[in-house]
PyMOL Python script that loads the backbone (N, CA, C, O; Angstrom):
from pymol import cmd

cmd.read_pdbstr("""\
ATOM      1  N   MET A   1     -25.473-146.957  10.460  1.00  0.00           N
ATOM      2  CA  MET A   1     -26.330-147.212  11.610  1.00  0.00           C
ATOM      3  C   MET A   1     -26.518-145.911  12.383  1.00  0.00           C
ATOM      4  O   MET A   1     -25.538-145.306  12.817  1.00  0.00           O
ATOM      5  N   ASP A   2     -27.740-145.480  12.559  1.00  0.00           N
ATOM      6  CA  ASP A   2     -28.031-144.258  13.293  1.00  0.00           C
ATOM      7  C   ASP A   2     -28.093-144.545  14.783  1.00  0.00           C
ATOM      8  O   ASP A   2     -28.648-145.555  15.217  1.00  0.00           O
ATOM      9  N   THR A   3     -27.520-143.647  15.548  1.00  0.00           N
ATOM     10  CA  THR A   3     -27.564-143.751  16.996  1.00  0.00           C
ATOM     11  C   THR A   3     -28.534-142.701  17.490  1.00  0.00           C
ATOM     12  O   THR A   3     -28.176-141.527  17.586  1.00  0.00           O
ATOM     13  N   THR A   4     -29.739-143.095  17.800  1.00  0.00           N
ATOM     14  CA  THR A   4     -30.751-142.132  18.230  1.00  0.00           C
ATOM     15  C   THR A   4     -31.191-142.355  19.664  1.00  0.00           C
ATOM     16  O   THR A   4     -32.184-141.777  20.106  1.00  0.00           O
ATOM     17  N   ASP A   5     -30.464-143.190  20.397  1.00  0.00           N
ATOM     18  CA  ASP A   5     -30.794-143.387  21.805  1.00  0.00           C
ATOM     19  C   ASP A   5     -30.553-142.076  22.545  1.00  0.00           C
ATOM     20  O   ASP A   5     -29.553-141.400  22.302  1.00  0.00           O
ATOM     21  N   PRO A   6     -31.464-141.713  23.447  1.00  0.00           N
ATOM     22  CA  PRO A   6     -31.271-140.443  24.163  1.00  0.00           C
ATOM     23  C   PRO A   6     -30.046-140.502  25.071  1.00  0.00           C
ATOM     24  O   PRO A   6     -29.713-141.547  25.629  1.00  0.00           O
ATOM     25  N   VAL A   7     -29.388-139.360  25.201  1.00  0.00           N
ATOM     26  CA  VAL A   7     -28.268-139.248  26.134  1.00  0.00           C
ATOM     27  C   VAL A   7     -28.841-138.986  27.518  1.00  0.00           C
ATOM     28  O   VAL A   7     -30.028-138.679  27.632  1.00  0.00           O
ATOM     29  N   PRO A   8     -28.043-139.095  28.571  1.00  0.00           N
ATOM     30  CA  PRO A   8     -28.572-139.010  29.943  1.00  0.00           C
ATOM     31  C   PRO A   8     -29.439-137.784  30.248  1.00  0.00           C
ATOM     32  O   PRO A   8     -30.346-137.878  31.076  1.00  0.00           O
ATOM     33  N   ASP A   9     -29.188-136.638  29.604  1.00  0.00           N
ATOM     34  CA  ASP A   9     -30.000-135.459  29.948  1.00  0.00           C
ATOM     35  C   ASP A   9     -31.310-135.397  29.163  1.00  0.00           C
ATOM     36  O   ASP A   9     -32.025-134.398  29.249  1.00  0.00           O
ATOM     37  N   GLY A  10     -31.642-136.446  28.396  1.00  0.00           N
ATOM     38  CA  GLY A  10     -32.920-136.531  27.725  1.00  0.00           C
ATOM     39  C   GLY A  10     -32.913-136.112  26.272  1.00  0.00           C
ATOM     40  O   GLY A  10     -33.893-136.346  25.564  1.00  0.00           O
ATOM     41  N   ARG A  11     -31.833-135.497  25.804  1.00  0.00           N
ATOM     42  CA  ARG A  11     -31.773-135.103  24.392  1.00  0.00           C
ATOM     43  C   ARG A  11     -31.453-136.325  23.545  1.00  0.00           C
ATOM     44  O   ARG A  11     -30.866-137.291  24.033  1.00  0.00           O
ATOM     45  N   ALA A  12     -31.843-136.280  22.270  1.00  0.00           N
ATOM     46  CA  ALA A  12     -31.511-137.373  21.356  1.00  0.00           C
ATOM     47  C   ALA A  12     -30.038-137.268  20.979  1.00  0.00           C
ATOM     48  O   ALA A  12     -29.528-136.171  20.750  1.00  0.00           O
ATOM     49  N   ALA A  13     -29.360-138.400  20.916  1.00  0.00           N
ATOM     50  CA  ALA A  13     -27.953-138.424  20.521  1.00  0.00           C
ATOM     51  C   ALA A  13     -27.843-138.113  19.037  1.00  0.00           C
ATOM     52  O   ALA A  13     -28.821-138.214  18.297  1.00  0.00           O
ATOM     53  N   LEU A  14     -26.664-137.740  18.617  1.00  0.00           N
ATOM     54  CA  LEU A  14     -26.440-137.440  17.206  1.00  0.00           C
ATOM     55  C   LEU A  14     -26.489-138.711  16.367  1.00  0.00           C
ATOM     56  O   LEU A  14     -26.088-139.786  16.811  1.00  0.00           O
ATOM     57  N   THR A  15     -26.984-138.562  15.158  1.00  0.00           N
ATOM     58  CA  THR A  15     -26.942-139.689  14.222  1.00  0.00           C
ATOM     59  C   THR A  15     -25.516-139.788  13.695  1.00  0.00           C
ATOM     60  O   THR A  15     -24.712-138.877  13.893  1.00  0.00           O
ATOM     61  N   ASP A  16     -25.207-140.882  13.032  1.00  0.00           N
ATOM     62  CA  ASP A  16     -23.870-141.045  12.460  1.00  0.00           C
ATOM     63  C   ASP A  16     -23.574-139.943  11.447  1.00  0.00           C
ATOM     64  O   ASP A  16     -22.456-139.431  11.381  1.00  0.00           O
ATOM     65  N   GLU A  17     -24.580-139.586  10.663  1.00  0.00           N
ATOM     66  CA  GLU A  17     -24.413-138.521   9.663  1.00  0.00           C
ATOM     67  C   GLU A  17     -24.146-137.177  10.335  1.00  0.00           C
ATOM     68  O   GLU A  17     -23.295-136.409   9.886  1.00  0.00           O
ATOM     69  N   GLU A  18     -24.873-136.899  11.407  1.00  0.00           N
ATOM     70  CA  GLU A  18     -24.670-135.639  12.140  1.00  0.00           C
ATOM     71  C   GLU A  18     -23.296-135.608  12.799  1.00  0.00           C
ATOM     72  O   GLU A  18     -22.629-134.574  12.818  1.00  0.00           O
ATOM     73  N   ARG A  19     -22.881-136.751  13.340  1.00  0.00           N
ATOM     74  CA  ARG A  19     -21.568-136.838  13.979  1.00  0.00           C
ATOM     75  C   ARG A  19     -20.450-136.623  12.956  1.00  0.00           C
ATOM     76  O   ARG A  19     -19.454-135.957  13.239  1.00  0.00           O
ATOM     77  N   GLU A  20     -20.633-137.199  11.762  1.00  0.00           N
ATOM     78  CA  GLU A  20     -19.652-137.028  10.683  1.00  0.00           C
ATOM     79  C   GLU A  20     -19.578-135.556  10.263  1.00  0.00           C
ATOM     80  O   GLU A  20     -18.490-135.017  10.060  1.00  0.00           O
ATOM     81  N   GLU A  21     -20.744-134.914  10.133  1.00  0.00           N
ATOM     82  CA  GLU A  21     -20.764-133.499   9.760  1.00  0.00           C
ATOM     83  C   GLU A  21     -20.128-132.641  10.845  1.00  0.00           C
ATOM     84  O   GLU A  21     -19.399-131.697  10.539  1.00  0.00           O
ATOM     85  N   LEU A  22     -20.391-132.955  12.094  1.00  0.00           N
ATOM     86  CA  LEU A  22     -19.807-132.218  13.211  1.00  0.00           C
ATOM     87  C   LEU A  22     -18.284-132.338  13.197  1.00  0.00           C
ATOM     88  O   LEU A  22     -17.582-131.351  13.422  1.00  0.00           O
ATOM     89  N   THR A  23     -17.776-133.528  12.936  1.00  0.00           N
ATOM     90  CA  THR A  23     -16.331-133.737  12.837  1.00  0.00           C
ATOM     91  C   THR A  23     -15.742-132.906  11.706  1.00  0.00           C
ATOM     92  O   THR A  23     -14.699-132.272  11.868  1.00  0.00           O
ATOM     93  N   TRP A  24     -16.419-132.913  10.552  1.00  0.00           N
ATOM     94  CA  TRP A  24     -15.952-132.141   9.404  1.00  0.00           C
ATOM     95  C   TRP A  24     -15.968-130.644   9.714  1.00  0.00           C
ATOM     96  O   TRP A  24     -15.021-129.932   9.381  1.00  0.00           O
ATOM     97  N   LEU A  25     -17.042-130.164  10.351  1.00  0.00           N
ATOM     98  CA  LEU A  25     -17.155-128.743  10.687  1.00  0.00           C
ATOM     99  C   LEU A  25     -16.089-128.311  11.690  1.00  0.00           C
ATOM    100  O   LEU A  25     -15.552-127.208  11.595  1.00  0.00           O
ATOM    101  N   ARG A  26     -15.790-129.175  12.643  1.00  0.00           N
ATOM    102  CA  ARG A  26     -14.739-128.850  13.618  1.00  0.00           C
ATOM    103  C   ARG A  26     -13.377-128.754  12.939  1.00  0.00           C
ATOM    104  O   ARG A  26     -12.579-127.874  13.263  1.00  0.00           O
ATOM    105  N   ALA A  27     -13.112-129.658  12.000  1.00  0.00           N
ATOM    106  CA  ALA A  27     -11.847-129.613  11.260  1.00  0.00           C
ATOM    107  C   ALA A  27     -11.784-128.348  10.403  1.00  0.00           C
ATOM    108  O   ALA A  27     -10.743-127.694  10.338  1.00  0.00           O
ATOM    109  N   GLU A  28     -12.884-128.006   9.753  1.00  0.00           N
ATOM    110  CA  GLU A  28     -12.915-126.786   8.933  1.00  0.00           C
ATOM    111  C   GLU A  28     -12.723-125.553   9.808  1.00  0.00           C
ATOM    112  O   GLU A  28     -12.015-124.624   9.420  1.00  0.00           O
ATOM    113  N   ASN A  29     -13.340-125.535  10.971  1.00  0.00           N
ATOM    114  CA  ASN A  29     -13.178-124.430  11.912  1.00  0.00           C
ATOM    115  C   ASN A  29     -11.716-124.257  12.311  1.00  0.00           C
ATOM    116  O   ASN A  29     -11.199-123.140  12.334  1.00  0.00           O
ATOM    117  N   ALA A  30     -11.060-125.358  12.622  1.00  0.00           N
ATOM    118  CA  ALA A  30      -9.642-125.296  12.995  1.00  0.00           C
ATOM    119  C   ALA A  30      -8.809-124.743  11.843  1.00  0.00           C
ATOM    120  O   ALA A  30      -7.921-123.918  12.057  1.00  0.00           O
ATOM    121  N   PHE A  31      -9.092-125.196  10.624  1.00  0.00           N
ATOM    122  CA  PHE A  31      -8.371-124.716   9.448  1.00  0.00           C
ATOM    123  C   PHE A  31      -8.601-123.224   9.248  1.00  0.00           C
ATOM    124  O   PHE A  31      -7.660-122.483   8.963  1.00  0.00           O
ATOM    125  N   LEU A  32      -9.842-122.780   9.395  1.00  0.00           N
ATOM    126  CA  LEU A  32     -10.153-121.358   9.218  1.00  0.00           C
ATOM    127  C   LEU A  32      -9.497-120.502  10.299  1.00  0.00           C
ATOM    128  O   LEU A  32      -9.090-119.372  10.030  1.00  0.00           O
ATOM    129  N   ARG A  33      -9.392-121.023  11.501  1.00  0.00           N
ATOM    130  CA  ARG A  33      -8.692-120.284  12.566  1.00  0.00           C
ATOM    131  C   ARG A  33      -7.217-120.106  12.223  1.00  0.00           C
ATOM    132  O   ARG A  33      -6.648-119.037  12.444  1.00  0.00           O
ATOM    133  N   VAL A  34      -6.606-121.145  11.687  1.00  0.00           N
ATOM    134  CA  VAL A  34      -5.202-121.052  11.284  1.00  0.00           C
ATOM    135  C   VAL A  34      -5.058-120.014  10.177  1.00  0.00           C
ATOM    136  O   VAL A  34      -4.151-119.183  10.221  1.00  0.00           O
ATOM    137  N   GLN A  35      -5.944-120.057   9.184  1.00  0.00           N
ATOM    138  CA  GLN A  35      -5.890-119.065   8.098  1.00  0.00           C
ATOM    139  C   GLN A  35      -6.051-117.656   8.648  1.00  0.00           C
ATOM    140  O   GLN A  35      -5.328-116.747   8.239  1.00  0.00           O
ATOM    141  N   ARG A  36      -6.979-117.466   9.561  1.00  0.00           N
ATOM    142  CA  ARG A  36      -7.192-116.145  10.161  1.00  0.00           C
ATOM    143  C   ARG A  36      -5.935-115.667  10.878  1.00  0.00           C
ATOM    144  O   ARG A  36      -5.542-114.508  10.745  1.00  0.00           O
ATOM    145  N   ASP A  37      -5.307-116.558  11.638  1.00  0.00           N
ATOM    146  CA  ASP A  37      -4.103-116.184  12.370  1.00  0.00           C
ATOM    147  C   ASP A  37      -2.967-115.808  11.418  1.00  0.00           C
ATOM    148  O   ASP A  37      -2.251-114.835  11.657  1.00  0.00           O
ATOM    149  N   VAL A  38      -2.806-116.570  10.350  1.00  0.00           N
ATOM    150  CA  VAL A  38      -1.753-116.278   9.372  1.00  0.00           C
ATOM    151  C   VAL A  38      -2.014-114.932   8.710  1.00  0.00           C
ATOM    152  O   VAL A  38      -1.103-114.113   8.593  1.00  0.00           O
ATOM    153  N   LEU A  39      -3.239-114.699   8.279  1.00  0.00           N
ATOM    154  CA  LEU A  39      -3.574-113.434   7.626  1.00  0.00           C
ATOM    155  C   LEU A  39      -3.444-112.254   8.587  1.00  0.00           C
ATOM    156  O   LEU A  39      -3.050-111.164   8.173  1.00  0.00           O
ATOM    157  N   THR A  40      -3.764-112.454   9.845  1.00  0.00           N
ATOM    158  CA  THR A  40      -3.593-111.387  10.838  1.00  0.00           C
ATOM    159  C   THR A  40      -2.127-111.044  10.999  1.00  0.00           C
ATOM    160  O   THR A  40      -1.763-109.869  11.062  1.00  0.00           O
ATOM    161  N   ARG A  41      -1.271-112.076  11.067  1.00  0.00           N
ATOM    162  CA  ARG A  41       0.176-111.825  11.169  1.00  0.00           C
ATOM    163  C   ARG A  41       0.699-111.096   9.943  1.00  0.00           C
ATOM    164  O   ARG A  41       1.503-110.171  10.062  1.00  0.00           O
ATOM    165  N   ILE A  42       0.247-111.508   8.772  1.00  0.00           N
ATOM    166  CA  ILE A  42       0.688-110.867   7.531  1.00  0.00           C
ATOM    167  C   ILE A  42       0.255-109.399   7.525  1.00  0.00           C
ATOM    168  O   ILE A  42       1.056-108.519   7.210  1.00  0.00           O
ATOM    169  N   ALA A  43      -0.998-109.131   7.870  1.00  0.00           N
ATOM    170  CA  ALA A  43      -1.504-107.755   7.879  1.00  0.00           C
ATOM    171  C   ALA A  43      -0.764-106.906   8.910  1.00  0.00           C
ATOM    172  O   ALA A  43      -0.448-105.746   8.647  1.00  0.00           O
ATOM    173  N   THR A  44      -0.488-107.472  10.070  1.00  0.00           N
ATOM    174  CA  THR A  44       0.234-106.750  11.114  1.00  0.00           C
ATOM    175  C   THR A  44       1.652-106.420  10.659  1.00  0.00           C
ATOM    176  O   THR A  44       2.124-105.298  10.841  1.00  0.00           O
ATOM    177  N   ASP A  45       2.325-107.401  10.069  1.00  0.00           N
ATOM    178  CA  ASP A  45       3.685-107.167   9.574  1.00  0.00           C
ATOM    179  C   ASP A  45       3.684-106.130   8.464  1.00  0.00           C
ATOM    180  O   ASP A  45       4.573-105.280   8.413  1.00  0.00           O
ATOM    181  N   TYR A  46       2.703-106.186   7.577  1.00  0.00           N
ATOM    182  CA  TYR A  46       2.600-105.219   6.486  1.00  0.00           C
ATOM    183  C   TYR A  46       2.390-103.818   7.059  1.00  0.00           C
ATOM    184  O   TYR A  46       3.040-102.867   6.624  1.00  0.00           O
ATOM    185  N   ALA A  47       1.498-103.688   8.020  1.00  0.00           N
ATOM    186  CA  ALA A  47       1.239-102.384   8.636  1.00  0.00           C
ATOM    187  C   ALA A  47       2.486-101.863   9.330  1.00  0.00           C
ATOM    188  O   ALA A  47       2.791-100.673   9.247  1.00  0.00           O
ATOM    189  N   HIS A  48       3.205-102.733  10.008  1.00  0.00           N
ATOM    190  CA  HIS A  48       4.447-102.335  10.680  1.00  0.00           C
ATOM    191  C   HIS A  48       5.483-101.872   9.654  1.00  0.00           C
ATOM    192  O   HIS A  48       6.112-100.828   9.826  1.00  0.00           O
ATOM    193  N   ASP A  49       5.655-102.658   8.587  1.00  0.00           N
ATOM    194  CA  ASP A  49       6.606-102.286   7.544  1.00  0.00           C
ATOM    195  C   ASP A  49       6.237-100.952   6.908  1.00  0.00           C
ATOM    196  O   ASP A  49       7.109-100.120   6.661  1.00  0.00           O
ATOM    197  N   LEU A  50       4.964-100.747   6.646  1.00  0.00           N
ATOM    198  CA  LEU A  50       4.506 -99.498   6.050  1.00  0.00           C
ATOM    199  C   LEU A  50       4.769 -98.333   6.993  1.00  0.00           C
ATOM    200  O   LEU A  50       5.176 -97.256   6.558  1.00  0.00           O
ATOM    201  N   GLU A  51       4.541 -98.545   8.270  1.00  0.00           N
ATOM    202  CA  GLU A  51       4.805 -97.511   9.273  1.00  0.00           C
ATOM    203  C   GLU A  51       6.290 -97.160   9.290  1.00  0.00           C
ATOM    204  O   GLU A  51       6.652 -95.987   9.377  1.00  0.00           O
ATOM    205  N   VAL A  52       7.137 -98.164   9.207  1.00  0.00           N
ATOM    206  CA  VAL A  52       8.583 -97.929   9.193  1.00  0.00           C
ATOM    207  C   VAL A  52       8.970 -97.140   7.947  1.00  0.00           C
ATOM    208  O   VAL A  52       9.739 -96.182   8.033  1.00  0.00           O
ATOM    209  N   ILE A  53       8.442 -97.538   6.790  1.00  0.00           N
ATOM    210  CA  ILE A  53       8.766 -96.847   5.539  1.00  0.00           C
ATOM    211  C   ILE A  53       8.289 -95.395   5.596  1.00  0.00           C
ATOM    212  O   ILE A  53       9.044 -94.479   5.269  1.00  0.00           O
ATOM    213  N   LEU A  54       7.060 -95.188   6.003  1.00  0.00           N
ATOM    214  CA  LEU A  54       6.524 -93.826   6.077  1.00  0.00           C
ATOM    215  C   LEU A  54       7.244 -93.010   7.149  1.00  0.00           C
ATOM    216  O   LEU A  54       7.467 -91.811   6.979  1.00  0.00           O
ATOM    217  N   GLY A  55       7.598 -93.650   8.227  1.00  0.00           N
ATOM    218  CA  GLY A  55       8.340 -92.968   9.288  1.00  0.00           C
ATOM    219  C   GLY A  55       9.702 -92.516   8.802  1.00  0.00           C
ATOM    220  O   GLY A  55      10.152 -91.421   9.140  1.00  0.00           O
ATOM    221  N   ARG A  56      10.359 -93.346   8.014  1.00  0.00           N
ATOM    222  CA  ARG A  56      11.666 -92.986   7.471  1.00  0.00           C
ATOM    223  C   ARG A  56      11.548 -91.855   6.465  1.00  0.00           C
ATOM    224  O   ARG A  56      12.399 -90.967   6.425  1.00  0.00           O
ATOM    225  N   ARG A  57      10.491 -91.880   5.647  1.00  0.00           N
ATOM    226  CA  ARG A  57      10.284 -90.814   4.671  1.00  0.00           C
ATOM    227  C   ARG A  57      10.036 -89.485   5.382  1.00  0.00           C
ATOM    228  O   ARG A  57      10.576 -88.446   5.000  1.00  0.00           O
ATOM    229  N   ALA A  58       9.200 -89.544   6.432  1.00  0.00           N
ATOM    230  CA  ALA A  58       8.905 -88.310   7.171  1.00  0.00           C
ATOM    231  C   ALA A  58      10.163 -87.804   7.860  1.00  0.00           C
ATOM    232  O   ALA A  58      10.404 -86.598   7.895  1.00  0.00           O
ATOM    233  N   THR A  59      10.965 -88.706   8.408  1.00  0.00           N
ATOM    234  CA  THR A  59      12.204 -88.314   9.070  1.00  0.00           C
ATOM    235  C   THR A  59      13.189 -87.783   8.048  1.00  0.00           C
ATOM    236  O   THR A  59      13.850 -86.772   8.286  1.00  0.00           O
ATOM    237  N   GLY A  60      13.291 -88.461   6.906  1.00  0.00           N
ATOM    238  CA  GLY A  60      14.196 -88.023   5.848  1.00  0.00           C
ATOM    239  C   GLY A  60      13.805 -86.676   5.276  1.00  0.00           C
ATOM    240  O   GLY A  60      14.669 -85.870   4.930  1.00  0.00           O
ATOM    241  N   ALA A  61      12.506 -86.424   5.174  1.00  0.00           N
ATOM    242  CA  ALA A  61      12.022 -85.166   4.623  1.00  0.00           C
ATOM    243  C   ALA A  61      12.290 -84.011   5.581  1.00  0.00           C
ATOM    244  O   ALA A  61      12.541 -82.888   5.145  1.00  0.00           O
ATOM    245  N   SER A  62      12.238 -84.280   6.879  1.00  0.00           N
ATOM    246  CA  SER A  62      12.450 -83.204   7.856  1.00  0.00           C
ATOM    247  C   SER A  62      13.923 -82.852   7.973  1.00  0.00           C
ATOM    248  O   SER A  62      14.259 -81.767   8.447  1.00  0.00           O
ATOM    249  N   ARG A  63      14.809 -83.750   7.550  1.00  0.00           N
ATOM    250  CA  ARG A  63      16.245 -83.485   7.628  1.00  0.00           C
ATOM    251  C   ARG A  63      16.730 -82.589   6.504  1.00  0.00           C
ATOM    252  O   ARG A  63      17.793 -81.977   6.613  1.00  0.00           O
ATOM    253  N   ARG A  64      15.971 -82.506   5.437  1.00  0.00           N
ATOM    254  CA  ARG A  64      16.402 -81.715   4.291  1.00  0.00           C
ATOM    255  C   ARG A  64      16.313 -80.263   4.522  1.00  0.00           C
ATOM    256  O   ARG A  64      16.646 -79.475   3.637  1.00  0.00           O
TER     257      ARG A  64
END
""", "prot")
cmd.dss("prot")
cmd.show_as("cartoon", "prot")
cmd.util.cbc("prot")
cmd.orient("prot")
């Protein structure tokens, strides 16, 4: 059943199909945000670890 009655500000309301797609898109957006956050943490940790390794090599090389 499509809901096409206008909402109070005069725009047409979403159809059931549009509402279903909007729900799906919002869920996908939330999932993609979580993936982005995880990948950002991984990249940050990797960069930090690499900095530590390179820092130790540079420090070790200067001690010789």
